[in-house]
Residue, then its C-alpha position, 0 to 999 in steps of 0.5 A: m767650065a771644063w769643056g776644054a779638057w774634054g776637047q783635048t781628049r776626045g780623039v784619044p782612045v779610052g784605053a790610052l787615057t791616064l789619070t795623070a794626063l787627065a788631071e793635068g788637062i783639067q788643071a791647065n784648062q782651069g789655069q792651075t799648075p799641074g799637080s794641084s788639086v781642083l778641090g784645093r782651089q776652094p778657099r779655107h778661112g777666107l784665104e787662098p791656099e798656096s799653090d805648090p807645083k811639086s806636090v799634090a794638095a791633100v783632098s779633104a772629104p766633105g764634112c771635114e773641118a779645118s780645125k781638125e786633122p785632115c781626112q787624108d794622110p799628108q803622104s797621099s800618092r799622086e794617083e790618089g790626088a788624080l782620082a780626086d781631080l777626076a771626081a771633081y771633074t765628074a761633078a763639074c760635068l754633071q752639074e751642067a748635065g750635058f748629054v755629051r759631057t755625061q756620055a764621055t764621062e761614062l765612057t772614060l771613068p771605067s777605064a781610068p783605074e785600070a791605067q794606074g799601077q796601084p791595086l784595082e780595088a783600092q783605086v775603085y774604092a777611092l774613086v767611088s768614095r769621092l764620087l759619092a761625096q760629090v753627089p749630095s752637092l748636085a742639084e735634084g733632077r737631071p744632074r743627080r740622075a746623071a751622077l747615078r748613071v755615071l756610077s752605074a757605068l763604073a759598076r759595069e766594068h768593076a762590079r765587085e770593087v764597086v759593090r764592096a765600096l758601096l757596102r762600106s757606105s750603105l749603113s749610113p743614112d746617106r740619101a745618095v747611097a740609098e738612091l744608088w741601089p735602085s738606079l743600079s737595079r734599073n740598068q739591065c747591063v749592071n743589075g745582074q752583076v751587082l746582085v751576084q756580088l751582093l749574093w757572094a757578100l752575104k755568103d762570105q759574111a754568113g749574116l753575122q757582120l755589118e756588111a751583111l746587113a748592108a748587103t741585105r738592105a741593098l738587096g731589098e732596095m734593088l729587088a723592089v724595082s721591077g726591072c730587076v726581076g729578070a736578073t734574079r732568074g739565074f740564081y733565084p733559089q740560092l738567093l731565096l735559101l740564103l735569105v731564109t737561112q739568114l733569118h734563122q741565124l738572126a732568130r737564134g740570136v747570132r749577131a755581130p757586136g755593134s750591129p743594130k738590135v732587133w726592131g720590135p713591132s711596137q717601135r716606130g721609125p728607123p733604124p730597122s733591124h737586120a731581120s726586118c731588112a731580110v724579110e723585106a728583101l724576101k718579100a720583094l724577091l717573091a713578089g717580083d717574080g709572080g709570087r704576090m700570092v705567096v706574100t699574101c698567104m704568108e701575111q694571112a697565116g702569120g708566116w713572116r712573124r714566125l720566120v723571125g721568131a726564135h722558136t717558130h722559124l721552122e714553122g714559118v719555113l713550112l708555111l713558106a714552102s706550102a705557099m710556094v707549092a700552091h702559088a709559085d710552083h715554077h721555082l720548086r724544082g730549082l729550089f729542091a735541087n739547091l737545098l739537097p746539098q745543104l741537108r748535110s751541112p755542119d751549120d745547124a741553121q742552114r741544115l734545119t732550114a733545108m730540112a724544113f724546106f725539104a719536108g714542105l716541098l714534098q707536098s708537090r707531087p712533081t717535086a717529090r718525083l725528082l727523087r726515087e721513093e726509096v731515097i726519100l723514105e731512107r732519108l726521112r727514116a734516118w731523121q727519126g733516129d736523130p737525137e734532136p726532137t726537131v729533126r724527128w718532127l720534120g721527118l714526120l712532117g715529111l712522111g705525112h706530105l709523102a703520104l699525099d702522093r698516090g703514086k709515090v707510096r704504093h704500100g702505106s704499111r711502109l710508113l706505119p712503123a715510123l708513124l706509130g712509133a712516134l705516138g709515144e713521144g713526149d713532145a706534142r709536136l711529134v705526136d701531132a705530126a704523126l697523127g696528121a700523117l696517119g690521117r693523110l694516109l687514110r685519105q688515100p685510095r686503098a688505105p690500110v683501114r683494118l691494119l691501122s684499126a688493129q695497131l691503133g687499139p693500144w694507143l688511141p684510148r690514151l691519146l683521147d685523154d691526153a693532157r695536151e689539147s692539140v693531141r686530144a683534138s688530133a686523136v679524136g679527128l683521126l678516129g673520125t677519119l678512120v670510121r669514115r673510111g671504114r663505114g662500108g664494112l661497119r654497116v654489114g658487121l665487118r671490120g671487127p677491130l674498128r668496131k671494137l675501137v669505136l665501142q672503146s671510144v664512145i664514152p670518151l667522145l661523149l664526155r669530150l663534148q664538155d672538153p674545155s678545149r673548143d677544138a677537142a669538143e668540136s672534133s668529138e662532135w664531128t667524130l660522133a656524127r661519123c660513128d652514128q652514120a657508120l653504125r646507124w644509131g639514129l642519134l645524130e640529132d641528139t648528138v648535136t643537141v647535147a653538143h650545143y645545148d644543155s639537154p638531159e632528154a637527148l643525153s638520156r636517149i643516147c644512153h638508152c640506145l647504147v645500153q640496148r644495142y650493146p648490153s654486153h659492153t654496159p659494164s665497160f661503159l660504166s667503168q670508163t665513165q667512173g674514171y672521169l669522176r676523178s678528172p682535174q677538169t670540173p666540166l668533165r667531172w660534172g659530165a661524167a656524173v650526169l652520164l653515169g646516172f643516165l647509164i645506170h637508169h637504163t641498165s638492167p639489174d642483171r647486167v651489173h655486178q654488185d662489186l661495180l655498184d659498190s665502187l660507183l657508190q663510193d666514188l659518187g659519195q666522195l664526189q658529193s664533197d666537190p667544191e663545185p656545187a653543180v658537180a656535188a648535186a649531179a653526184h648526189a642524183s647519180a648516187q640515188q640511181v645506183a642505189l635504186l639499181a642495187r635495190a632492184q637487184a635485191w628484189p625478192r625472188r622465190p627460187g623454184l617458183f615456176n615449179l609449183p603447181l598452178p593452183l598454189l600460185r597467187p594471182g599477183l606472182w606472175h607479173r611480180s617485178p621491181p617497181p619502176r625507177p624514176p629518171p634522174v633529175y639534174p640542175n642545169s649545167p653551168f659549164q656547157p653553152r646552151s646554144v651555138i651563139g654561146r660559142w661565138g659570143c653573146l647576143g642580146p641586151e644582157c651582154a651589154 
């Protein structure tokens, strides 16, 4: 068909071949007048177009109808017509897909644009557009593969121009374009250059334009091919950071007019959103270089969903950093080095993403040792003074991760001021981060247990009763960790600040077993078990029983132990319990009324002042009007115990009785004492689950 044209030029050097000569050879072989377009030979409305030897026929792209305006300007240059001839000749060769023809086209095509005097980018764009228009008409199989191979050869010499031309066509649902990116990925001589150009295209557009969406989709298609793994190793960290930062920009709602809307999870089918394309590209990047476990961990922890959320993106970045520390540590050094310049970026999305990665990667000891301790601490402390709460939160997380490194923080007291200062923050994220960092600090050898026990004294009682569930659970867990680290000193009577802290907290811990928050209730049970072990109360079985069953007997034994072991603290126990009678949470009001009744029952009359008893009677009397019947009944039973204790205090005693002579004493006066007080009786609790089964779901026919 077109063999003669190639037969005339096989002996000519590639660099000496011009498009004009090539076009004339093509047309002479097909019996045309030089200058006429090969595509012009096709009939239109059944008529053969006239051949004008002095002009170049206008090339109509596929899909343009005769009744419409032509797709090309009538004043198209001779060079553009020659590019059209070249595209048509390439298609003719590829239709037969002969090896010699295909190889010759691969060798000649990259040099063709350089032979013209027009701007290179415009020529390559025109040539690629016409070749893409010809590819859909090729048959499946070898001709289609040969066409993609020829376009790959053109990208080898003109990667920048080819990528820009392809990106302008990649947003349309064109199967030929969709097939081109994986074919470029399989070509080891081309894929690295193409990936670099896509990376620069993303940086130039900053994720805001439609070209950035096309580049993101192209990256996902290329990275999904295993042959592209080696090409990313030179700029893997830059590509990863760019994709994650792009997700942050998209999560903040910054997108160009006319770009596709966000694709909700409930929607099916195309078109995917920019964010979903970025996530798929990120997954392909991680999975292609040994990070499949990172992808799995992110899926299990909901990390991908967090990455695309407007308010959860940084949490997703932290999860990604943790997963990479655990399963992709071979990339951490390069990633850490590349994010350092971005920590001072004026762009909020770029800066906050880099900060989250920086804080998360401090979990890796080898990575944290890339910088000196003073440099890291100075940077994290500077974040604590930032007016943005998110920056302070990331700084606290970084301090917590830094505390895990035994060799990095030689003196834990250097971290305490910043961590303790954050306990008064109004944002729950900051308080949780500070409590978590203190817990990590306590797990290190030679942790400052005594110092931390003394400095937590003003903070911990308030945190145990904090209105935020996560803060309560974290504070209770921190106390348990503190007791576990200091149990050796507690057993021999040392650790005065810690012992005082435990006695201040034992009543809140007992009542938090009734906490509506399951995390707080379970954390209280764990902490009480640590206290029992450290102080040798012998109440572990009773504590577990109270935590999981409605057992008045077990609670009575706990109160008896506390009153007998710490008689001087009994008024404090009663006052603390009294404060929970006004709790807005119904289970806590009920628990406080019941606990108060048992404490009063086991208290000696000479340990409580009359003023405290009067105050207890007043509050319990008000609680008997509670709208919850169980709370009112418990308050009535406890009020009876207070009245019995007050009667025992007023039991008649004769002053100077033992100064009288023995004959004058009546026989019964030696052992005269108040009558025994009966224990309180409470109805079954409607709030506390009776067994562990109640926490995990009901079993049995009554649940049907």
